N, C-alpha and C positions, 0 to 999 in steps of 0.2 A: 576494804585496796585502797592505797596511796593511788593518788595522781599523779599522772604522767605525762609529760613532754615530749613528743616526737617530732623530728625533723622532716621524716620521710612519712609520704601519707599514698594512700591510693585511690586514684579516680577508675571509680567503678565505671565507670561510662567505658574506658579503655581496657578494662580487663577484659579476656574471654576466656580466663579461667585456665590457662594451662601451666603446668607445672614445674616452668623453667626458675622461679625464686622461691619455689617450694622447698627444692631440692638443693638449695645454692644457699638459704638461710645458716650461718653457723649457730644459732641457738633455736632452728625449728621452732621460730615464733611466727609461721605463714601456715595457711592450712587454705583449700580449696572446698568453700561452702557455698551450694545452694549456684554453683558453677563462678562464682567470684572468689577473688584473692581474700583472705580474711587475717590482719595482723595482730597479733596476740602484745596489747600494750604493754605488760609486766615485763617479756624476755624480749622485745625491741634493743638492740643497741647501737641502730642510725648507723651503721657500718654502712650502708649503703649499694649494698651486693644487690640487693633486690631492684633498684634504680638502672645498675650496670647491666645487668642484665637479662630485664625484661625486653623482649623485642618491639612488646609493642608499647611502649611509655606508660602507660601503667603506673609505676612509681612516680614521684618525684619528691624534692625537697624544700621545703619552706623554708624560707630567709630574710635576709632584712633587705628593703628594696630603697635606692638614694633618695627618696622622698623621706624618709627616715630623717634625715641630717637638721630637716627645717624643725625640729622637735627643740631644738638644743643650740645655744648661742654663738657655740665654739664646740667644733668638729675637726676629730682627730681622727686620721687612718691609720690602722696597724696592719700594713701588709705582710703576708705569709711569704718567706723567702721563696716559697711554690711559685708564686708570681711572674719573678723574674726570668723563669724555663719555658714561658709561655710566649714570649718574642725572639725572634729569629735576628739572628746577626747583633743584641745586645751586649757590648763589651762596657758597659758604663750604668751602675744602677741608678745615677741620681736622673737619667733621663725618667724611668719608671716614676721616682718619686716626686718628679719636679710635675709630669703629668698630673698625679693623683691631684696635688695642689689645683692645678688648673681644671681639676673636672667640679672643684668647690670646696675641700678642704684646707680647714686654717691650718692644719700642720700635720706631717706625719711623723710616724716615729715605728723604725724598722721591728720589728718583731726579730729579726736578727741577731739584730744587738742584746734583747732578752735571752737570746737562746746560749747566747757567749756567759752571758752570767749564771745561767741555768747548769752549763757544763763543769764551770768553775765552783758554783756550788756544791755539785753533784761528786767532785772530783774531792771536795773537803771532807763530806758527809762520808764519803765509802774508805778514804785512806787518813783520815787525820782522827786520831781517837779522841781529841779535846774536841769534838765536834759536837759530841755525843755518844749516845749507847750506838754500837754497831749493827749495821745492818746485817741481817740475814741473807747469806750468801744461795743464789745468782740475786744482785738487785735487777727489778725488771723496771723496765723504763714505765712511766707516767704521762707522755706526752702524747700519745695518740689516745684518744678518749674513750672511741670504740675498743680498744683492747680493754683500758681499766672496766669499763661494763662488761665486758665477758667475763675477764678473770672474776667480777664481783657476781658474775650470775652463773656460771661452772664450775670455775675451779676455789674453790673455797679458804684451802688449804696454801693458794697462795698470795692470798689479798694483804699479810708482813709482808711480800716480799716486792711491793710496787713501793717503790722511790715516794717519800713522803715530801715533794715538790712542786709546787707550781707549773704550768705548763707556762711558755714561754709569752704564748699569748696574754695569760694573767698577770704574768711581771711586768709584760710592756705595758698592759695597761694601767697598771698601778702607780709607775713610774712616769708614763705620761700624764696623765691625770695631775699627776702633784706637780712636774713640770708643769704644766699648763697653767694648774691654777696661781701658781706663785709668778707665773709671768702677765697673766690677765687680771691679779685678782678676782675671779668670776668664783661663785661657790662650785662644789665637784656637781651636784644637782645638774649646772646648766652648761657641762662639757661632758659631751659624747665621744665615747672613741667606739670604732667601727670597726670589726678584723674584718680582712679580704680573704675571704676563707676557701678553701679547696676541695671539702668536705662536709656533710651534712652533720656528723659526729659532732662537730665545735659548734657549728648553733644549739645544738641539744645541750651542751656543756655550757653552754652562755643562759642557758635558759632554767635547766635542774644541772647546777654546777656540785663534781664529789672530790671531798676534799676542803671543803669552804662552804659558807651560808650561802654567798651571795655575789655572784660574779661583778670583777669593775665592766666587761665589756656590757658597753649599751646595746650592742645588734652584730650582726655576719652576715653581711654581702657577700652574693658569693662571684667565683673569680670571671665566671662567665657571663656575669652581668655587667660586672666593669671591664669587659677586655676589648665590647668595639668602642668605646664610647672612651678608654681610655688610649687608645694604639695610635684614634684620630687625632686625639691630643697631644698625643707625643709624636706622632708626625709632622705638627703645625708649631712644633717648639719653635721659639726667637733665639732664647738663652736658657739654660740650663742652671737651675738651682746648686751648691755643694751640699745638697744635705744627707750623703752615705756616710754611714760609722760603722759600717759592719767589717767583719769580714771572713777567711775561709771558714772557718769552724763555724760561725752563725748561719750563712746563707747554707753549707752542706747538711743542716739538718732538714733542708728538705729532699734528700734521699734517703732511701736507706745506708745504714752506716756510718751517717753523717756524724749522729750523734753519739755513737759510738768512741767513732774515732777521735773524737775527742777531748774523750779520756784519758787519751796517753797512753792506756794500757792495753796491752796483747789478748788479753783474757777475756773477750768480749766473743758475744754472737750477737748477730742481725739478721732477725729475718722479715719478708715483706708478703701480702699476700694473704688474708684471712684464713685460706687452710693448711696455708704453712703457719700462721700464728699458730693454731688449735695443734696440731702436731707436736709442734718446739713447747707448748706447754703441758701437755698431754705427758709430754719425757720430762718436763722438768718436776711435775707431781708426783710421778711414778720412781723419781730419781736417779735417770737413766743419764742426766745430763751431766757431769760434774766437772771441777777445778774450773769452773767460770765466774768471774766477778760482778758482770753485766749484760744483761740481755735487751735489745733494743726491738721491740716489734712494732710492726705497722701494718693497719688492717688491707692497706690499700695496696697493690704492686707498684716495685720503685718507690714508695715511701709516700711522701704528699702532693710529690706530684702526680700521684697517680688516682687521685680524689675525684669525685664523680662530678664535682662541681669544678674544673679545669676545664678548658679546650682544646688542650696540645695531647698528644700522645704521651704518653709518661717517659717511654723509652726517650723518645725526642728531646722531652725538656729535661729529663736527667742529664743528656750529653749536652745539653744550651750549658747547664748549670753548673759541669767539671770545665766547660774552656770559658766561662764568667769569673769563675775561681784563680782561673791563672793574674787574673789584675788586679787581685785583693791581697789585703798582707794577713798575718795566719789570724790574731783576732784584735778588735780594738776597743774592748768594754774588758774591765775587770772588778771584781768585788774590792774593797775596803777590808784591810784588817781586822783581823779580830771573827768574830761568831759568824754565822751567815746570819743574813738579815731576815729578821721573825715574820716579816709582809710575802717572803718567797716561801715560805714552809704551809704543808697544811696547815687547818684550823681542827681539823678531827682522820682518827683512822677511818680506812677503809674495810667498810662492813659488810660481809655477805649477805647477797639477799634469793633468800631462799625459793623464789619464785617457780622453781620446777618444781618443789615439795607437794607428794601425792595429799597428803592431808598433812593437818595442825596431832591428830589423834595417831599416835604411834601404833598403838592395835589395827586399826583401820587402812593406816598406807602399811602395815608387812602386808594383810589382808587384800589391798588393792597389787601388791607388786607380785602377790602369788596367781591372784587372778590373768594380769597382763601378761606372762609368764605360760600358763597356760595358753592363753588366747592365740599368745605368738609362735608355741608350737602348730597352732591348726595352720596358719598362716605360712605362705608359700615362699615368702625370706625373698623375693626379687628386687623389695624396695621399689616399687614400678611407678610411683605417686600416682595412679589411675584412683587410689581413692581420696585425695585429696591432701593426704599425709608424706612426709620424705622419707620415710620407713616403715617398715611392716611394723617395727617397735614402737612407732610415734602413734600409730593408728591403733596398735593396741589400748597403749595408756590414753587416746580421747576415746573409746569404746567403754574402756571402763568407768573413763570420768563422767560419762554419757553426755558426751558434746556429738557423739554419730552412733551410725548403727553397726552391728556387726557386717550386717548385708550392703553394707556399701564398701566394702572388699568386693571385687570383681569376681574374683576368683568363688570364694566363698557363697555368692549370690548365682553363680553360674553352676555349683554342685546344689545348692538347693532347689534351684528352677529345673536340673536333670533329676530328681526325688522327685519332685510334684508330674514332671510329663512319666516314668517309671510309672509311679501310682497311677495317673489317669489311665497308662496303656491297659496295666492290667483292669481296670474299671471297665474299658473298654470292651475284653473279652470275657467278662461275666456281666450275665443277663437275668433277672428273676423268673422262675418258674413260670409259665401262663397260667393263670386262672380262670375255670370255669364259672361262667354266670347262668345262670336260670332266667330265659324267657318267658 
């Protein structure tokens, strides 16, 4: 079993064994066992949906804290454009960037700058025949790591459709480190890049990246951790440094549809929210969606502004981003002529991870499938979750795998108890003939 790092973790002391998270997990990674939630590490995609839905706050996300800056000589903040939507009446991005400098960062490099470059690279890759082999249509964005991991574990036929370009976060980190090394003369290992993240999926993407050997980002600090101190610094700024260098296209990546609109093509689809994302992927897999060039998918409602590590309502944040964009130019960052820079492309292909396979032995897997189908017919089909599994089908799979017992289903247990009661009732009405004893 390979090693897995996950940002999403469980606090068993707070878990009461309710089934809210079980029902909402997009990969059926959560079960209730012995009265507590259990997360299957090989299935979890760190989308954060369980964090969002848990009423007892038993799920939480691991992320980097500000103390990590002490480990590097020179520190760079990489603010996600979603950060700008957290502040009310913000009309100048420089207030946020200057505030980050005052928090202790030596340099601030906007991820929105890299987003504009990734948008241009996407246009080249999709519509320029000289850029390489044509991508299979529709091309699916690789910007949301939760979606990429979802495709990797649930939609094997769509792996080749995923855009083979690094995310704006990774592109920004590489460019920022190169710029800082030239400026300071420091070796790369003394330069720390910290992404200000709206979601736990980015934390996992740094620790266990897909499409590359090692991430250029050294840590991900939650927007919710940065926000109080950053707000205080912004309120007490005596002067604002002119650092912003991004436009409508880059900042627009923070909300659903922003990446698609940057392609300057009308044949696209944008969907957000993990349940909607799954529906779209199922339709693409079944070839029920046609005549599309590009599909943008965000696991969080509203896009990155809906991440569980944000502090503001995603719809309020989205409205603020729309107002902020009115003050910006279209784009301020462009690729040089020629091919797409190699450092922006994936280092390898996205490979399907068969974590949901029943068995590596085909004959055994086929028999298990038959057993699952037979058991499912015995179950009530209510998908109530009382057994600790999200659906009756998932419960049948767990039983066949040996993870639980058939009688963990309350309906099967009740039927069994009724039979026992009937048998006992019959026995009560029967008594053995008395025997005469000689005295």
